[in-house]
C-alpha positions as CSV (number, residue, x, y, z in Angstrom):
1,M,-18.4,12.9,-9.2
2,G,-16.0,10.1,-8.0
3,V,-16.0,8.9,-4.8
4,L,-13.0,10.7,-3.7
5,A,-13.9,14.1,-4.9
6,G,-12.4,16.7,-2.9
7,K,-9.8,14.6,-1.4
8,T,-5.8,14.8,-1.6
9,A,-3.6,11.8,-1.7
10,L,0.3,11.0,-1.2
11,V,1.3,7.8,-2.7
12,T,5.1,7.1,-2.3
13,G,6.7,5.0,-5.0
14,G,3.8,5.9,-7.3
15,S,5.6,6.1,-10.6
16,R,5.9,2.4,-11.2
17,G,4.3,-0.8,-10.4
18,I,1.8,-1.3,-7.6
19,G,2.4,2.6,-6.8
20,R,1.2,3.5,-9.9
21,A,-1.8,1.3,-10.2
22,I,-3.0,2.7,-6.7
23,A,-2.3,6.5,-7.9
24,E,-4.3,5.9,-11.2
25,R,-7.1,4.4,-9.2
26,L,-7.0,7.0,-6.6
27,G,-7.4,9.6,-9.5
28,R,-10.3,8.1,-11.3
29,D,-11.9,7.8,-8.0
30,G,-11.6,11.7,-8.0
31,A,-8.6,12.4,-5.8
32,R,-5.9,14.8,-6.6
33,V,-2.7,12.6,-6.5
34,A,0.7,13.7,-5.5
35,V,2.9,10.9,-7.2
36,H,6.0,10.4,-5.3
37,Y,9.4,8.9,-6.8
38,G,12.8,8.5,-5.8
39,T,14.6,8.8,-9.0
40,N,12.8,8.2,-11.9
41,E,11.3,11.5,-12.6
42,A,10.2,10.5,-16.2
43,A,7.9,7.5,-14.7
44,A,6.4,9.9,-12.1
45,K,5.6,12.3,-15.2
46,E,4.2,9.4,-17.2
47,T,1.8,8.7,-14.6
48,V,0.8,12.0,-14.0
49,S,-0.1,12.3,-17.4
50,A,-2.3,9.1,-17.5
51,I,-4.2,10.4,-14.4
52,E,-4.7,13.5,-16.1
53,A,-5.5,11.8,-19.4
54,A,-8.3,10.1,-17.6
55,G,-9.7,13.3,-16.3
56,G,-8.1,13.5,-13.0
57,E,-5.5,15.7,-11.3
58,A,-2.0,15.1,-10.3
59,F,1.3,16.3,-9.7
60,A,4.9,14.6,-9.1
61,L,7.0,14.9,-6.1
62,G,10.5,13.8,-6.2
63,Q,12.7,12.8,-2.8
64,E,15.0,9.9,-2.1
65,L,13.9,7.8,0.7
66,G,16.0,6.1,3.1
67,V,18.2,9.0,3.8
68,P,18.5,11.7,6.6
69,G,15.6,14.2,6.6
70,D,13.8,12.3,3.9
71,A,10.4,12.6,5.5
72,E,10.7,16.7,6.1
73,A,12.1,17.4,2.9
74,L,9.0,15.5,1.2
75,W,6.5,17.0,3.2
76,A,8.1,20.3,2.7
77,S,7.5,19.7,-1.1
78,F,4.0,18.7,-0.8
79,D,3.2,21.9,1.4
80,A,4.7,24.0,-1.4
81,A,2.6,22.0,-4.0
82,V,-0.6,22.2,-2.2
83,G,-0.4,25.8,-1.0
84,G,0.8,25.3,2.9
85,P,0.5,22.7,5.4
86,G,-2.5,20.2,5.9
87,G,-4.8,19.6,3.1
88,L,-3.7,15.9,3.3
89,D,-6.8,13.2,3.1
90,I,-5.1,10.0,2.3
91,L,-1.4,8.8,2.6
92,V,-0.5,5.4,1.0
93,N,3.0,4.3,2.3
94,N,3.9,2.1,-0.8
95,A,7.4,2.8,-1.4
96,G,9.9,-0.1,-0.5
97,I,13.2,-2.0,-1.8
98,G,13.8,-5.6,-1.7
99,A,16.7,-7.6,-0.7
100,S,19.4,-8.5,-3.4
101,T,21.0,-11.3,-1.2
102,S,19.6,-13.9,0.6
103,F,20.5,-14.4,4.7
104,A,23.7,-15.9,4.2
105,E,25.2,-13.1,2.0
106,I,23.4,-9.8,3.2
107,G,25.7,-7.3,4.5
108,E,25.0,-4.7,7.1
109,E,24.9,-1.8,4.5
110,E,22.0,-3.4,2.8
111,Y,20.2,-4.4,6.0
112,D,20.2,-0.6,7.1
113,R,19.0,0.5,4.0
114,L,16.2,-2.1,4.0
115,F,15.0,-0.8,7.2
116,A,15.8,2.9,6.4
117,V,13.6,2.7,3.2
118,N,11.0,0.2,4.0
119,T,10.3,1.0,7.9
120,K,11.9,4.1,9.0
121,A,10.7,6.5,6.1
122,P,7.1,5.4,6.4
123,F,7.4,5.9,10.2
124,F,8.5,9.3,10.0
125,L,6.1,10.0,7.1
126,A,3.3,8.9,8.7
127,Q,4.6,11.0,11.6
128,L,4.3,14.5,10.1
129,G,1.7,13.4,8.0
130,A,-0.6,12.9,10.8
131,E,-0.1,16.8,11.5
132,R,-1.5,17.2,8.3
133,L,-4.2,14.5,7.7
134,R,-7.6,15.9,8.0
135,D,-10.0,14.0,10.5
136,G,-11.6,10.8,8.7
137,G,-8.2,10.5,6.8
138,R,-6.7,7.2,5.7
139,I,-3.4,5.7,6.0
140,V,-2.4,2.7,4.1
141,N,0.8,0.8,4.5
142,V,2.0,-1.7,1.9
143,S,3.3,-4.8,3.5
144,T,3.9,-8.4,2.2
145,G,2.6,-11.7,2.7
146,L,6.2,-12.7,3.8
147,S,5.5,-10.9,6.8
148,R,3.2,-13.7,7.8
149,A,4.5,-16.8,6.3
150,A,8.1,-18.3,6.1
151,V,7.6,-19.5,2.2
152,M,10.7,-17.6,1.2
153,P,13.1,-17.6,4.5
154,E,15.8,-16.7,2.4
155,L,14.4,-13.2,2.5
156,M,13.8,-12.9,6.4
157,A,15.5,-9.1,6.0
158,Y,13.1,-8.0,3.8
159,A,10.2,-9.5,5.4
160,M,11.2,-8.2,9.1
161,T,11.1,-4.8,7.7
162,K,7.3,-5.2,6.8
163,G,6.6,-7.1,10.1
164,A,7.8,-3.9,11.8
165,L,5.6,-2.1,9.3
166,D,2.8,-4.3,10.4
167,V,3.2,-3.6,14.1
168,F,3.3,0.1,13.2
169,T,-0.1,-0.2,11.6
170,R,-1.8,-1.7,14.4
171,N,-0.5,0.7,16.9
172,L,-0.8,3.7,14.8
173,S,-4.5,2.9,14.4
174,K,-5.3,3.0,18.2
175,L,-3.4,6.4,18.3
176,L,-5.1,8.2,15.2
177,G,-8.5,6.6,15.7
178,P,-9.9,8.9,18.0
179,R,-9.7,11.4,15.0
180,G,-11.7,9.1,12.7
181,I,-8.3,8.2,10.8
182,T,-8.0,4.4,9.8
183,V,-4.7,2.7,9.4
184,N,-4.6,-0.6,7.5
185,A,-1.8,-2.7,6.0
186,V,-2.5,-4.3,2.3
187,A,0.1,-7.4,1.9
188,P,0.5,-8.5,-1.8
189,G,2.0,-11.8,-2.7
190,I,3.6,-12.3,-6.1
191,V,2.4,-9.3,-8.6
192,D,3.6,-8.7,-12.0
193,T,5.6,-5.4,-11.9
194,D,9.0,-4.4,-13.5
195,N,10.8,-5.6,-10.4
196,T,9.5,-9.1,-10.6
197,S,8.6,-9.6,-14.4
198,A,12.1,-10.4,-15.5
199,R,12.5,-12.9,-13.0
200,L,9.1,-14.7,-13.4
201,R,9.6,-14.5,-17.3
202,E,13.0,-16.5,-17.2
203,S,11.1,-19.3,-18.2
204,P,7.4,-20.9,-18.3
205,E,8.2,-23.1,-15.3
206,A,9.2,-19.9,-13.4
207,W,5.5,-17.9,-14.4
208,D,3.8,-21.2,-13.8
209,N,5.2,-21.7,-10.5
210,A,4.5,-18.3,-9.5
211,A,0.9,-18.8,-10.4
212,A,0.4,-22.1,-8.7
213,L,1.2,-20.2,-5.3
214,S,-2.1,-18.5,-5.3
215,A,-5.5,-20.5,-4.5
216,L,-6.6,-18.4,-7.8
217,G,-4.1,-20.0,-10.0
218,R,-2.6,-16.6,-11.7
219,V,0.1,-14.2,-10.9
220,G,-1.4,-10.9,-9.4
221,A,-1.9,-7.6,-11.3
222,P,-1.0,-4.4,-9.6
223,E,-4.6,-3.3,-9.9
224,D,-5.6,-6.3,-7.8
225,I,-3.7,-4.4,-5.1
226,A,-4.8,-1.0,-6.2
227,D,-8.6,-2.0,-5.9
228,V,-8.0,-3.1,-2.2
229,V,-6.7,0.1,-1.5
230,A,-9.4,2.1,-3.0
231,F,-11.8,0.5,-0.8
232,L,-9.8,1.2,2.3
233,V,-9.6,4.8,1.7
234,S,-13.4,5.0,0.2
235,H,-16.1,6.0,2.8
236,E,-17.0,2.2,2.8
237,G,-13.8,1.4,4.3
238,R,-14.5,3.8,7.4
239,W,-15.1,0.7,9.9
240,V,-11.7,-1.4,9.2
241,T,-8.6,-0.1,10.9
242,G,-5.8,-1.9,12.6
243,H,-6.1,-4.6,10.1
244,W,-3.4,-6.7,7.9
245,I,-5.2,-7.7,4.7
246,D,-4.1,-10.8,2.9
247,A,-3.8,-9.7,-0.6
248,T,-1.9,-12.5,-2.0
249,G,-4.3,-14.1,-3.9
250,G,-4.7,-17.0,-1.3
251,S,-1.1,-17.8,-1.7
252,L,-1.3,-18.3,2.1
253,A,-4.2,-20.0,2.6
């Protein structure tokens, strides 16, 4: 039996990249995983199939985030899939979007969209999810190393969304702590996903420069982040809460 046997998890943005790695890892550890996706249903179904092929249990849930009523709609779909309200043990707020332009060029529409997806959606997903979380549950918010270091100042709007998420993490840990629910933030650095691979592989120099940022001398893999999340949601992570965990491979050292 896996260490998460009998648990149910929801991973937002679980169809690709870091989210997929998290969903697959929790599935291998025995959790039943709700794989959320925004638009790419095919990718979500691939993730579900991969979890099932490894002997796990999963199902896909589609809902665009960053729009009015997104949290309510997603939880309604979750409730229908699991047979009613409740029954949640793990919430991973992984879904997020990056800024497409720099500080000098970003407009109000994109700025508002960044906060709607990266900050507002996790807030209300956790607010409504808290009603469904069993005592002793887990919430993990995926942050970024950029919220603690101005290594890419042109991306400050994105970093600001995650900085707010960090504040939310600390305060929510105090609010839900009496129920034995832990709340933590995991902060990746540069990770090789489909969102970053094209840029990283533009040239050998681009890849080498990204790898050189890490004290370990390589670009991160989605599994590197998934393994940290797996610890936090396990019984072994029960005494860690309200924490911002640097999972940048030492990029901020």
